[in-house]
Each structure stands twice: as structure tokens, then as C-alpha cells.
C-alpha positions as CSV (number, residue, x, y, z in Angstrom):
1,M,180.0,-109.8,90.1
2,L,182.1,-112.4,88.5
3,N,182.2,-115.8,90.1
4,F,184.9,-118.4,89.7
5,R,182.7,-121.3,90.7
6,R,182.0,-123.6,87.8
7,G,178.5,-124.7,86.8
8,P,177.5,-128.3,86.1
9,Q,178.3,-127.9,82.4
10,A,181.9,-126.6,83.0
11,A,184.4,-129.2,81.7
12,A,188.0,-129.8,82.8
13,V,190.8,-129.3,80.2
14,A,191.2,-132.6,78.4
15,P,194.7,-133.9,77.9
16,S,194.2,-133.9,74.2
17,T,193.5,-130.2,74.1
18,A,195.9,-129.0,76.9
19,G,198.8,-128.6,74.4
20,S,196.8,-126.0,72.4
21,L,196.3,-123.7,75.3
22,L,198.1,-120.4,75.3
23,P,201.1,-119.9,77.5
24,V,201.1,-117.8,80.7
25,L,203.6,-114.9,80.9
26,I,205.7,-115.2,84.0
27,V,207.7,-112.2,85.2
28,L,210.5,-113.0,87.7
29,H,213.0,-110.7,89.4
30,Q,216.1,-112.7,90.4
31,E,218.3,-115.1,88.5
32,T,217.4,-118.0,90.8
33,S,213.7,-117.1,91.2
34,T,211.1,-119.7,90.1
35,P,207.3,-119.5,89.7
36,G,207.0,-122.1,92.5
37,R,203.6,-123.5,93.2
38,V,201.9,-121.1,90.9
39,G,203.9,-122.5,88.0
40,N,203.2,-126.0,89.1
41,V,199.5,-125.4,89.1
42,L,199.5,-123.6,85.7
43,R,201.5,-126.5,84.1
44,A,199.0,-129.0,85.6
45,L,196.2,-127.0,84.0
46,G,197.9,-127.5,80.6
47,H,199.7,-124.1,80.2
48,R,203.2,-123.6,79.1
49,L,205.2,-120.9,81.0
50,D,206.8,-118.0,79.1
51,I,209.3,-116.9,81.7
52,R,210.9,-113.4,81.4
53,R,213.2,-111.4,83.6
54,P,213.1,-107.7,82.6
55,R,215.7,-106.9,85.2
56,F,218.2,-108.9,83.1
57,G,217.2,-107.5,79.8
58,D,214.1,-109.5,78.7
59,C,211.4,-107.5,77.0
60,L,207.7,-107.7,77.8
61,P,205.1,-108.1,75.0
62,E,203.2,-105.2,73.6
63,T,200.0,-107.2,73.8
64,L,198.8,-110.3,75.6
65,D,197.0,-111.7,72.5
66,D,199.5,-114.6,72.5
67,H,199.1,-115.3,76.2
68,A,196.4,-116.7,78.4
69,G,197.4,-114.3,81.2
70,A,200.3,-112.8,83.1
71,V,201.8,-113.1,86.6
72,I,204.3,-110.7,88.1
73,F,206.0,-112.3,91.1
74,G,207.8,-110.9,94.2
75,G,211.3,-109.9,94.9
76,P,213.5,-108.1,97.4
77,M,213.2,-104.8,95.7
78,S,210.5,-102.1,96.2
79,A,207.9,-100.8,93.8
80,N,209.1,-97.4,94.9
81,D,212.6,-98.1,93.6
82,S,213.8,-95.9,90.7
83,D,215.3,-98.8,88.8
84,D,214.4,-98.7,85.1
85,F,213.0,-102.3,85.1
86,I,210.7,-101.4,88.0
87,R,209.3,-98.4,86.1
88,R,208.9,-100.5,82.9
89,E,207.0,-103.3,84.7
90,I,204.6,-100.9,86.4
91,D,203.9,-99.1,83.1
92,W,203.5,-102.5,81.3
93,I,200.6,-103.5,83.6
94,A,198.6,-101.0,81.5
95,V,198.5,-103.8,78.8
96,P,196.4,-106.4,80.7
97,L,194.3,-103.6,82.2
98,R,193.5,-102.2,78.7
99,E,193.0,-105.6,77.1
100,Q,190.9,-107.0,79.9
101,R,193.2,-110.0,80.2
102,P,193.9,-112.1,83.3
103,F,196.7,-110.5,85.4
104,L,198.0,-111.6,88.8
105,G,200.5,-109.6,90.9
106,I,202.1,-111.4,93.9
107,C,203.7,-109.3,96.7
108,L,205.9,-106.9,94.6
109,G,203.7,-107.6,91.6
110,A,200.6,-106.6,93.6
111,Q,202.3,-103.4,94.8
112,M,203.2,-102.7,91.1
113,L,199.5,-103.1,90.2
114,A,198.5,-100.8,93.0
115,M,200.9,-98.2,91.8
116,Q,199.8,-98.5,88.2
117,L,196.2,-97.8,89.5
118,G,197.4,-94.7,91.4
119,A,197.5,-96.2,95.0
120,R,200.3,-95.5,97.5
121,V,202.8,-98.2,98.4
122,A,204.7,-97.6,101.7
123,P,206.2,-99.2,104.8
124,H,204.1,-99.9,107.8
125,P,203.8,-96.6,109.9
126,Q,205.3,-98.4,112.9
127,G,208.0,-100.2,110.9
128,R,206.4,-103.6,111.2
129,S,206.8,-106.4,108.7
130,Q,205.0,-109.6,107.9
131,I,207.4,-112.5,107.4
132,G,205.8,-115.9,108.1
133,Y,202.2,-117.0,108.3
134,Y,199.5,-114.4,109.3
135,P,195.7,-114.5,109.5
136,I,193.7,-113.3,106.5
137,R,190.0,-112.5,106.3
138,P,188.2,-112.8,103.0
139,T,185.5,-110.2,102.4
140,P,182.1,-111.2,101.0
141,A,183.4,-110.1,97.6
142,G,186.4,-112.4,98.0
143,L,184.2,-115.3,98.9
144,E,182.0,-114.7,95.9
145,I,185.0,-114.8,93.6
146,C,186.5,-117.9,95.2
147,P,185.3,-119.7,98.3
148,N,187.3,-121.7,100.8
149,W,190.0,-119.1,101.5
150,P,192.7,-120.3,103.9
151,D,192.6,-118.6,107.3
152,H,196.4,-118.0,107.3
153,V,198.7,-117.3,104.4
154,Y,202.5,-116.9,103.9
155,H,204.0,-113.4,103.7
156,W,207.4,-111.9,103.2
157,H,207.2,-108.1,103.0
158,Q,207.8,-104.8,104.8
159,E,205.6,-102.6,102.6
160,G,201.9,-102.6,101.9
161,F,199.5,-100.7,99.7
162,E,196.3,-98.8,99.8
163,L,193.2,-100.1,98.0
164,P,193.2,-98.5,94.5
165,A,190.3,-96.3,93.6
166,G,187.6,-98.4,91.9
167,A,189.1,-101.7,93.0
168,E,187.3,-104.3,95.1
169,L,188.8,-105.5,98.4
170,L,188.9,-109.4,98.4
171,A,190.7,-110.0,101.7
172,E,192.0,-108.0,104.6
173,G,194.6,-108.4,107.4
174,S,195.6,-106.6,110.5
175,D,199.0,-104.8,110.3
176,F,198.5,-104.4,106.5
177,P,194.8,-104.0,105.9
178,V,194.7,-104.7,102.1
179,E,195.7,-108.4,101.5
180,A,194.0,-109.0,98.1
181,F,192.1,-106.8,95.6
182,R,190.6,-107.0,92.1
183,L,190.0,-104.6,89.3
184,D,188.2,-106.3,86.4
185,H,190.5,-109.1,85.3
186,C,193.5,-108.0,87.3
187,F,194.2,-109.3,90.9
188,G,196.8,-108.4,93.5
189,F,197.8,-110.5,96.4
190,Q,200.1,-109.2,99.2
191,F,200.9,-112.7,100.3
192,H,202.8,-115.6,98.7
193,P,200.7,-118.6,97.7
194,D,203.5,-119.5,95.3
195,V,206.0,-120.6,98.1
196,T,207.0,-124.2,98.0
197,Y,208.8,-126.0,100.9
198,A,212.1,-125.7,99.1
199,M,211.5,-121.9,98.5
200,M,210.8,-121.5,102.2
201,H,214.1,-123.1,103.1
202,R,216.0,-120.8,100.7
203,W,214.2,-117.6,101.8
204,T,214.6,-118.3,105.6
205,T,218.3,-119.2,105.0
206,R,219.4,-116.5,102.6
207,G,217.1,-113.9,104.2
208,H,217.7,-114.9,107.8
209,A,218.5,-111.3,108.8
210,R,214.9,-110.2,108.0
211,L,213.6,-112.7,110.6
212,E,214.8,-110.1,113.2
213,L,212.5,-107.4,111.9
214,P,209.6,-106.2,114.1
215,G,206.6,-108.4,113.5
216,A,208.6,-111.2,111.7
217,R,208.1,-114.8,112.8
218,A,211.0,-116.9,114.0
219,R,212.3,-119.4,111.4
220,H,210.9,-122.5,113.2
221,H,207.4,-121.0,113.2
222,H,207.5,-120.8,109.4
223,F,207.8,-124.6,109.1
224,A,205.5,-125.4,112.1
225,D,202.8,-123.1,110.7
226,R,203.2,-124.6,107.2
227,A,202.3,-128.0,108.5
228,V,199.1,-126.6,109.7
229,H,198.1,-124.1,107.0
230,D,199.7,-125.3,103.8
231,M,197.1,-127.8,102.7
232,S,194.3,-125.3,102.6
233,E,196.4,-122.6,101.0
234,R,197.4,-125.1,98.2
235,A,193.8,-126.2,97.6
236,W,192.6,-122.6,97.4
237,L,195.4,-121.6,95.0
238,K,194.5,-124.3,92.5
239,Q,190.8,-123.3,92.7
240,F,191.7,-119.6,92.2
241,L,194.0,-120.1,89.2
242,D,191.7,-122.4,87.4
243,G,188.9,-119.8,87.7
244,W,191.2,-116.9,86.9
245,L,192.2,-118.5,83.6
246,A,188.6,-119.6,82.9
247,R,187.8,-115.9,82.3
248,V,189.5,-116.5,78.9
249,P,187.3,-118.8,76.7
250,R,189.0,-122.1,75.9
251,S,188.2,-121.6,72.2
252,V,190.0,-118.2,72.2
253,M,193.1,-119.8,73.8
254,S,193.1,-122.7,71.3
255,E,192.5,-120.5,68.2
256,A,195.3,-118.1,69.1
257,A,197.7,-120.9,69.7
258,E,197.2,-122.5,66.3
């Protein structure tokens, strides 16, 4: 079992070496999308962001040798859609799986990882959605990977996924049982730790019609619940991302960047 918690000899990235760290590949799905809080944390850890949008013609690398890791974010589309870029992204996830490099899928990205691993992605059988803050329960495996999980996290989805064969369940929920899972160096989160305050305003304004879906929280609850739960989710995300990238030795990052 791999553990993200650092030992007493673990050192933080010094400012003098931060510039030599490899960039993190960022995959976004809309013209106005941003990596949000995930991007903020990665930059603070000393990583540049290599942002690509395959939906608009950007290619994805054949190897992650020049990247510290990769993150595929969410979007309004489904992993079950037949669009060419959806198929290409799902197929591309074979690269971090094969090379044992850090990969993180968030919402749609997690569903893509699940599909790459042969799991089913589908709507809730009773048509329910999760839009807003909902409880999450880390498993013992999840706590071993990263302690101090928040008890509520932010969601924006109508589909969920099965636990892929061979994967480890890290957190579970109610309407959608699989909230987080891991296979080797690759992680999938059904929820959105990336959402900033500004992003929440945009999503609840432009996507206001989805707030009427069964199971969705009313708009005012999004902001009231954020005031209660955001601090713990933010602290947990920083801890997770630091440990996630620590799986790549700093020396390897620096040598490849030279």
C-alpha cells in the first residue's frame, strides 16, 4: 500500500529548484474552462501547466516522459458520447497506465479512466443527479493514501461509474457509491475539488437549468455549504496533490527538464 504521508526526511520543494520541475499535463474540455484550484495548487508546488484541449484540435503526447503527471478535468459531455475527442482521450489514458505515471481524472476524467479500465459508466438508475455538496466516506484504503478527507465534497454530474476490476475503492457515497478509486499511479474522483468560488458562480449561473434535476441542490445551498466545507476540502486537495506528484522522484523531474 502506497502512502502519501511524508516521513521526517521528506523535504519541501525549494524555490531555487521549483523551476526545474516537469510540467503537469492539463486536459480541458471547453474554451473557457480552467484548471481552477488544482492548477493553483500545482503552480504553488512549482509545476508549470501544459494546457491542452483535444476537443479543439490539440494533440496529446505519446509519452509522459516530459511531464510530471496528467490531469483530465470535467465537462458537460459524457464519457459515453461518440465524439472523436472523447474516444481519443479514453484511449490515451493507456499511456499513464502503461508508464506508471501519476494520472488524475476529475468527474468526466474519472469516468474516462473507469471506461479505459473496462468499467461501466451510466446514469443513476432512478435518474438522480449530484449537483452541490454531498457526503463522502473515505475507506480505510483512502485514509491510508491520504488522511483528513473532507466529509462533504462538491459534485456536478448525472452519471456515475462502477469500480473497475483490480482498482481500489478510496471513497464511497450514497446515490453514486464509487466516489474515488485508484489503480497503481492513476486516480479517479467523481467529485470536483477543483472548483473555485468564481467557477461555482459560473456553473450555477450558466447551468442553472440543471439545478432543477432530481437530487440537485438549490443554488443558495451551494454557497452556504461552501462556507462550511470548503476549507477542509481545500486543505485535503493540497495534501493529496503534493503526495500524488511525490510518487515521481524529484531527481527524475529535474533531470528530464534539463
